C-alpha positions as a Markdown table, in Angstrom:
| # | Residue | x | y | z |
|---|---|---|---|---|
| 1 | Met | 0.0 | 0.0 | 0.0 |
| 2 | Ile | 0.9 | 3.6 | -0.4 |
| 3 | Gly | 2.5 | 4.5 | 2.9 |
| 4 | Thr | 2.1 | 7.5 | 5.3 |
| 5 | Arg | 5.0 | 9.3 | 3.5 |
| 6 | His | 2.3 | 10.5 | 1.0 |
| 7 | Glu | 0.1 | 13.5 | 1.6 |
| 8 | Ile | -3.3 | 11.9 | 0.8 |
| 9 | Asp | -6.3 | 13.9 | -0.2 |
| 10 | Asn | -9.3 | 11.6 | 0.1 |
| 11 | Ser | -11.7 | 14.2 | -1.5 |
| 12 | Arg | -10.3 | 13.3 | -5.0 |
| 13 | Thr | -12.1 | 11.1 | -7.6 |
| 14 | Ile | -10.9 | 8.6 | -10.0 |
| 15 | Thr | -13.2 | 7.4 | -12.7 |
| 16 | Val | -12.3 | 4.1 | -14.4 |
| 17 | Leu | -14.0 | 3.7 | -17.8 |
| 18 | Tyr | -13.8 | 0.3 | -19.6 |
| 19 | Gly | -14.3 | -0.7 | -23.2 |
| 20 | Gly | -15.0 | -4.4 | -23.7 |
| 21 | Leu | -16.0 | -7.4 | -21.5 |
| 22 | Ile | -12.5 | -8.4 | -20.6 |
| 23 | Ala | -11.6 | -4.8 | -20.0 |
| 24 | Lys | -14.5 | -4.7 | -17.5 |
| 25 | Glu | -13.0 | -7.7 | -15.6 |
| 26 | Val | -9.7 | -5.9 | -15.5 |
| 27 | Ala | -11.3 | -2.6 | -14.5 |
| 28 | Asp | -12.9 | -4.5 | -11.5 |
| 29 | Val | -9.5 | -5.5 | -10.4 |
| 30 | Val | -8.2 | -1.9 | -10.8 |
| 31 | Val | -11.1 | -0.6 | -8.7 |
| 32 | Gly | -10.4 | -3.1 | -5.9 |
| 33 | Arg | -6.8 | -2.1 | -5.9 |
| 34 | Met | -7.5 | 1.6 | -5.8 |
| 35 | Lys | -9.9 | 1.2 | -2.9 |
| 36 | Asp | -7.3 | -0.9 | -1.1 |
| 37 | Gln | -4.8 | 2.0 | -1.4 |
| 38 | Ser | -7.3 | 4.5 | 0.1 |
| 39 | Val | -5.9 | 7.4 | -2.0 |
| 40 | Phe | -9.3 | 8.3 | -3.5 |
| 41 | Gln | -12.6 | 8.6 | -1.6 |
| 42 | His | -14.6 | 8.3 | -4.8 |
| 43 | Val | -13.8 | 5.5 | -7.2 |
| 44 | Lys | -16.2 | 5.3 | -10.1 |
| 45 | Leu | -16.6 | 2.5 | -12.7 |
| 46 | Gly | -18.4 | 2.9 | -16.0 |
| 47 | Asp | -18.7 | 1.9 | -19.6 |
| 48 | Ile | -16.6 | 4.2 | -21.8 |
| 49 | Ala | -19.4 | 4.4 | -24.4 |
| 50 | Lys | -21.1 | 6.7 | -21.8 |
| 51 | Tyr | -18.1 | 8.9 | -21.3 |
| 52 | Gln | -20.1 | 12.0 | -21.8 |
| 53 | Glu | -22.3 | 11.1 | -18.8 |
| 54 | Tyr | -19.1 | 11.2 | -16.7 |
| 55 | Gly | -18.3 | 14.8 | -17.7 |
| 56 | Ile | -16.0 | 14.3 | -20.6 |
| 57 | Glu | -16.9 | 16.3 | -23.6 |
| 58 | Thr | -15.3 | 17.7 | -26.8 |
| 59 | Val | -15.4 | 21.5 | -27.0 |
| 60 | Asp | -14.5 | 24.0 | -29.6 |
| 61 | Gln | -11.4 | 25.8 | -28.4 |
| 62 | Arg | -12.0 | 28.8 | -30.5 |
| 63 | Asp | -14.6 | 29.7 | -27.8 |
| 64 | Arg | -12.6 | 28.5 | -24.8 |
| 65 | Leu | -8.9 | 29.3 | -25.4 |
| 66 | Asp | -8.3 | 29.9 | -21.7 |
| 67 | Ala | -9.2 | 26.3 | -20.8 |
| 68 | Ala | -7.0 | 25.0 | -23.7 |
| 69 | Thr | -3.9 | 26.5 | -22.3 |
| 70 | Ile | -4.2 | 25.4 | -18.7 |
| 71 | Ala | -3.1 | 21.8 | -17.9 |
| 72 | Pro | -4.2 | 20.3 | -14.5 |
| 73 | Asp | -1.5 | 19.5 | -12.0 |
| 74 | Pro | -1.6 | 15.7 | -11.4 |
| 75 | Lys | -0.8 | 16.2 | -7.8 |
| 76 | Thr | -3.8 | 18.4 | -7.1 |
| 77 | Val | -6.3 | 17.7 | -9.8 |
| 78 | Asp | -9.7 | 16.9 | -8.3 |
| 79 | Glu | -10.7 | 14.2 | -10.9 |
| 80 | Val | -8.7 | 11.8 | -13.1 |
| 81 | Phe | -9.8 | 9.2 | -15.6 |
| 82 | Leu | -8.3 | 5.8 | -16.2 |
| 83 | Leu | -9.3 | 4.3 | -19.6 |
| 84 | Val | -9.2 | 0.5 | -19.7 |
| 85 | Ile | -9.3 | -0.3 | -23.4 |
| 86 | Glu | -9.6 | -3.8 | -24.8 |
| 87 | Thr | -8.3 | -4.9 | -28.2 |
| 88 | Gly | -10.3 | -7.6 | -29.9 |
| 89 | Glu | -9.5 | -10.4 | -32.3 |
| 90 | Met | -9.2 | -8.2 | -35.4 |
| 91 | Glu | -6.8 | -5.8 | -33.6 |
| 92 | Glu | -9.6 | -3.2 | -33.1 |
| 93 | Ala | -11.5 | -1.8 | -30.2 |
| 94 | Val | -14.5 | -3.7 | -28.9 |
| 95 | Gly | -17.6 | -2.8 | -26.8 |
| 96 | Gly | -17.8 | 0.8 | -25.7 |
| 97 | Gly | -14.3 | 1.4 | -26.9 |
| 98 | Ile | -15.7 | 1.5 | -30.5 |
| 99 | Thr | -17.9 | 4.4 | -29.7 |
| 100 | Phe | -15.2 | 6.3 | -27.8 |
| 101 | Leu | -12.6 | 5.9 | -30.5 |
| 102 | Arg | -15.0 | 6.7 | -33.2 |
| 103 | Asp | -16.0 | 10.0 | -31.5 |
| 104 | Thr | -12.4 | 11.0 | -30.6 |
| 105 | Met | -11.0 | 10.2 | -34.0 |
| 106 | Thr | -13.6 | 12.3 | -35.6 |
| 107 | Ser | -12.4 | 15.2 | -33.5 |
| 108 | Val | -8.8 | 14.5 | -34.5 |
| 109 | Arg | -9.8 | 14.5 | -38.2 |
| 110 | Thr | -11.5 | 17.9 | -37.7 |
| 111 | Asn | -8.3 | 19.3 | -36.2 |
| 112 | Arg | -6.3 | 17.9 | -39.0 |
| 113 | Glu | -8.6 | 19.6 | -41.5 |
| 114 | Gln | -8.2 | 22.8 | -39.6 |
| 115 | Arg | -4.5 | 22.2 | -39.4 |
| 116 | Thr | -4.4 | 22.7 | -35.7 |
| 117 | Asp | -4.5 | 20.5 | -32.6 |
| 118 | Trp | -6.6 | 23.0 | -30.7 |
| 119 | Val | -9.9 | 23.3 | -32.5 |
| 120 | Arg | -11.5 | 20.3 | -30.9 |
| 121 | Cys | -10.2 | 19.3 | -27.4 |
| 122 | Met | -11.3 | 16.9 | -24.7 |
| 123 | His | -12.4 | 18.6 | -21.4 |
| 124 | Ile | -14.1 | 17.7 | -18.1 |
| 125 | Ala | -17.2 | 19.9 | -17.6 |
| 126 | Arg | -17.9 | 20.7 | -13.9 |
| 127 | Asn | -19.9 | 23.5 | -12.4 |
| 128 | Asp | -19.8 | 25.6 | -15.6 |
| 129 | Lys | -16.0 | 25.3 | -15.7 |
| 130 | Thr | -13.9 | 23.2 | -18.1 |
| 131 | Thr | -10.4 | 21.7 | -17.6 |
| 132 | Arg | -8.3 | 19.5 | -19.8 |
| 133 | Val | -8.7 | 15.8 | -19.0 |
| 134 | Ala | -6.1 | 14.2 | -16.8 |
| 135 | Tyr | -5.9 | 10.6 | -17.9 |
| 136 | Ala | -4.1 | 7.4 | -18.0 |
| 137 | Val | -4.6 | 4.3 | -20.2 |
| 138 | Leu | -4.4 | 0.7 | -19.3 |
| 139 | Ala | -4.6 | -1.4 | -22.5 |
| 140 | Val | -5.9 | -4.9 | -22.4 |
| 141 | Gly | -5.4 | -7.6 | -25.0 |
| 142 | Asp | -5.0 | -11.3 | -25.5 |
| 143 | Thr | -2.2 | -12.7 | -27.8 |
| 144 | Asp | -4.1 | -16.1 | -27.9 |
| 145 | Val | -6.9 | -14.6 | -30.1 |
| 146 | Met | -4.9 | -12.4 | -32.4 |
| 147 | Pro | -5.0 | -13.7 | -36.0 |
| 148 | Glu | -1.2 | -14.2 | -36.3 |
| 149 | Arg | -1.1 | -16.0 | -33.0 |
| 150 | Ala | -3.9 | -18.5 | -33.8 |
| 151 | Met | -1.5 | -21.4 | -34.5 |
| 152 | Tyr | 1.1 | -20.8 | -31.9 |
| 153 | Arg | 2.3 | -18.7 | -29.1 |
| 154 | Ser | 5.9 | -17.7 | -28.3 |
| 155 | Lys | 7.2 | -16.5 | -25.0 |
| 156 | Gln | 8.8 | -13.8 | -27.1 |
| 157 | Asn | 5.4 | -12.2 | -27.7 |
| 158 | Thr | 4.7 | -9.2 | -25.6 |
| 159 | Ala | 1.6 | -7.3 | -24.4 |
| 160 | Ala | 2.4 | -4.6 | -27.0 |
| 161 | Asp | 1.5 | -7.1 | -29.8 |
| 162 | Cys | -2.1 | -7.3 | -28.7 |
| 163 | Asn | -3.0 | -3.8 | -27.5 |
| 164 | Gln | -3.5 | -1.7 | -30.6 |
| 165 | Ala | -6.8 | -0.1 | -29.4 |
| 166 | Gly | -5.3 | 1.0 | -26.2 |
| 167 | Gln | -2.3 | 2.4 | -27.9 |
| 168 | Leu | -4.6 | 4.3 | -30.3 |
| 169 | Ala | -6.7 | 5.7 | -27.4 |
| 170 | Asp | -3.6 | 7.0 | -25.6 |
| 171 | Lys | -2.4 | 8.7 | -28.8 |
| 172 | Val | -5.8 | 10.2 | -29.6 |
| 173 | Met | -6.3 | 11.6 | -26.0 |
| 174 | Glu | -3.0 | 13.3 | -26.3 |
| 175 | Gln | -3.8 | 14.8 | -29.7 |
| 176 | Leu | -7.0 | 16.2 | -28.2 |
| 177 | Gly | -5.2 | 18.0 | -25.4 |
| 178 | Gly | -5.5 | 15.4 | -22.7 |
| 179 | Val | -2.9 | 15.5 | -19.9 |
| 180 | Arg | -1.2 | 12.0 | -19.7 |
| 181 | Leu | -0.5 | 11.2 | -16.0 |
| 182 | Cys | 1.9 | 8.3 | -16.5 |
| 183 | Pro | 3.2 | 5.9 | -19.2 |
| 184 | Arg | 0.5 | 3.6 | -20.6 |
| 185 | Gly | 0.1 | 0.2 | -19.0 |
| 186 | Glu | -0.3 | -2.9 | -21.3 |
| 187 | Ile | -1.7 | -6.3 | -20.2 |
| 188 | Asp | -1.8 | -9.6 | -22.1 |
| 189 | Val | -4.5 | -11.6 | -20.3 |
| 190 | Ala | -3.2 | -14.8 | -22.0 |
| 191 | Arg | -0.4 | -14.7 | -19.4 |
| 192 | Asp | -2.8 | -15.2 | -16.5 |
| 193 | Glu | -1.1 | -12.5 | -14.5 |
| 194 | Val | -3.8 | -9.8 | -14.5 |
| 195 | Glu | -3.7 | -9.1 | -10.8 |
| 196 | Arg | 0.0 | -8.8 | -10.7 |
| 197 | Asp | 0.1 | -6.6 | -13.8 |
| 198 | Val | -2.7 | -4.3 | -12.4 |
| 199 | Ala | -0.9 | -4.0 | -9.1 |
| 200 | Ala | 2.4 | -3.1 | -10.9 |
| 201 | Phe | 0.6 | -0.4 | -13.0 |
| 202 | Val | -1.3 | 1.1 | -10.1 |
| 203 | Asp | 1.5 | 1.0 | -7.6 |
| 204 | Thr | 4.5 | 2.0 | -9.7 |
| 205 | Arg | 3.0 | 4.3 | -12.4 |
| 206 | Leu | -0.4 | 5.7 | -11.7 |
| 207 | Leu | -0.3 | 6.4 | -7.9 |
| 208 | Pro | 3.2 | 7.9 | -7.9 |
| 209 | Ala | 2.1 | 10.3 | -10.6 |
| 210 | Leu | -0.8 | 11.4 | -8.5 |
| 211 | Val | 0.5 | 11.6 | -5.0 |
| 212 | Gly | 4.2 | 12.1 | -5.4 |
| 213 | Pro | 7.2 | 10.5 | -3.7 |
């Protein structure tokens, strides 16, 4: 557990949004781990297809340039989002991840057409204020179901080989002005080490980025 050397603010909220059935199972493990660590008083869990219901929206920065230029401080931000994104058999998003990536990639294309990264931007809307989204990504895949792995598996395969959707979500969030809290985590459920991998991600990447040394 995170020790007493950390200054813990229990008023903060972490929202874990999952895309896919396997991602939901992993997200449940994440939520349990976060509650055990007692860093956040409020730990929410939801389907990423309903991301707008959790306060994430895409806004036009030509109307809100002040919000575009202000990045939240990970050590003090009130709310953070952990996106648990599953990659399916065809190396694409599944479940709610399809909706999320469709919407965000549409905004990225709009920015590209306008030749700027700041026309469309992801924000959290709270109490008539908007701030850029503080986020982290935990990508979930399974090398056993990938097309090129169907006939064999090698110990040389890594989680990076089966997590294309999570990798894309991480890239798109950054392109839309999101503030990445820590390096992306990647899990291969075929290794049967989900709890270990979740604990490693939460304890060595996510929490240190939020509460400091």
